[in-house]
N, C-alpha and C positions, 0 to 999 in steps of 0.2 A: 650116083646117089642123089636122092631128093634133098633139096635144101629147104629148110623151114624158117621163114622170117617170123620172128616172135620176140616177146620180151617176158621177163620172169613173172610178172604179176598180171599178165593177160590171161584171164580164165579160159578163154577159147583156145589159146595156144596150149594151155595145160591140158585141156580136154583132148586135143589132137595128139599131143605127145603121149599121154596116157594110153589112148586108143592104139596108136601105132606101136608102142612098146608091148602092149598086150598081144598084138598080132605079129610081133617079131620083126617089124619094119624099122630099119636104121635110117636116120636122117642126119644131115649136117645142120646144126643150129646156127642161125644168123640173127644176132641181136639187133633190133631196130626199135626206135622210139616213135610211134606213129604221130604224136603231136609235133614232132620236128619235120614231118612230111619228107622223109628221105627219098631221093630220086628213084632208087631201086624199088622201094615199096610202091611208090605212086605209079611207076611204069608197069608193075605186075598187077596191081590192084588200084585202079583210080579212086576207089572209095577210101583209100588210105588207112585200111584197117588190117590188123593182124588177127589170125595167122594167114600166111600165104605159103603154099608149097610150090617149088619150082624145080623143073628137071628139063634140061636141054631146050629152054625157051617155052616150055609148056607150064602154065601156071594154073593152080587151083586155089581159089580164095573162098573164105567162109567155112567155119568149122563143120557145119552140117553137110556141106557139099564134099568136103574132104573126107569126113567119116563115111558118108555114103559111098564114095569112090572106093575106099579101101575095104569096106564091107563087101562090095561087089567083086573086087578083084583079088582079094587075099582070103582064102578059105580058112586059114588057121584061126582058131578061137572066134567062132561066130558071136557077135555081140548084139545082133538083132535077130534072135532066134525064137523058136516056139510056135505056137498056134497064131493064126491071124489076130486073135484077140490079145494074146500076150505081146505080139509085136506092136499092136496099136497102143497098148499100155506103156511099153517102152518109149515109143515116140511121144506120147503125151507127157510123160514125166521128164524126158529129155528137153522138150520144149518148155516145160514148167521152169526148170533151172536155167536154161539158156535165156529165157525171156523174163519171166516174172521175178525169180530170185535175183537175176542180174540187175534188173531195173530198180528193184526195191532195196537191195542190200549192197551188192558189189559196186555198182556205179557210185553211190554216195560215199562209200568207204574209200574207193580209189581217188575220187575227187578231193575229199576232205583230208585224208590221212596220207596220201601219196603225192598227188599232183600239186596241191597247195604247199605242202611242206618242202618238197624237193625242188620244185620248178618255179612256183610263184613266191615262195618265201612268205607265205601268209598263214595266219592261224586258222584252224578248222572252224566251221560253223557248228556250234554245239547243238542247235535245233536239228540240223540235218543228220548229225550223228545219233541223236536220240531217236529220231524217226527210223533210221536204219536199224538201230538196236531193237526197237519194238518189232519191226518187220522180220528181222532175223529170228526172234523168239517165236513168232508165229510159224515161220517156215520149219524151224527145228521141231516144234510141236507136231507139225504135219509129218515130218520124217519119223518121229517116234511112233505115230499112229500107223504109218505104213509098215514099219519094221516090227511092230508087235504082231503083225498078221502075215508077214512074208520074211523069208530069209534074206532076199535082196530086194531092191526097191520095186522092181516090176514083176517079181515072181520068185521062182525057185532057183534061177540061175543068174550069176553075175552078168551084167550087160551094159549097154550104152547109157542107160539111165544112171547107173551107179557112177560111171565115168564122168558124165556131165555134172552130177551133183558134187562129186569129190573135187572137181576142178573149181567150181564156184565157192564151195565151202572152204577149200584150202586157202584161197585168196582172202576171203573174209576173215579166216582165222589168223592169217599172217598179219592182217591189219587190226587185230584185237577187236573184231566185230562180233564174236560169238561167245556165248556163255554156255558151257557144257554141263554145268551142275544141274541135276534134276532131269537129265536127258539120257538115261542109261541105254535105251535101245540104240540111239544115234551114236553114242560114244563107242559102244561095242562094234557097231558096223564100221564106223570111221577108223577105229583102231585096226580092224582087220584090213582095211584098204591101205592104211599107212604102213603096214608090215609087208606089203607086196613089193618085190624088187622092181616091178614095172612102174611103181608110183614113188618110191623113196627118192630117186634122183631129183624129182621136182621139189621135194621138201628140203633138199640141201642147197638150193639156190637162194640168193639174197639180192635185194636192191640196195645198192650202196647208200649209206646214210639213213637206212630205214630198217633196223633189225626187227625180227618178229618177237612175239612173247616167248618166254622160256619153254612153255609146254608145246610149242608149235610142231616140232618134229619128233616128239617123244611118243612112244606107243602107250605108255601109262600116263594119262593126262586127266 
């Protein structure tokens, strides 16, 4: 069985776990904290980042590489399907959330509301949190715009873009970084994802000493 080195609020670990669950691939979860630079993680991925998949000495690091590997090797539930144009749109939106949303929203929330609180014992930077909040509002506005025109983010079918978005949004929501009021298209879409058995286990996990808001794992929020 594959072993997945990850931690609960790593959005890229969540992306891989959601994707593998959708494809019916079972993995053993190994919790690591990258900032502690554990020896096993550094040996498998010298970049010191999660997630990393390992099986019998073979390691695959980086969520994009892992998702590509299993999309190529597991035919069940294609997540990068459709026409070349549709696949290009899926890749574009996956990169949008992996890169732009992550940098503008997830990173400052993780830094200010998780790392500083749990590990540095410092108060958050209010300016950084306000900037993240404004960026999150822009991103959810864009989600609304897409979902007013499509059933799923990149088209008619559920796919990798929905998984990448849900991974980032779920971490931001855990850290009280999202405002859902006034975003009905995004609320309906995200509620549908939250109801999936392949996604719900992620919503049940917690970082010790850092509880999520009450609405976090509820379908009606």
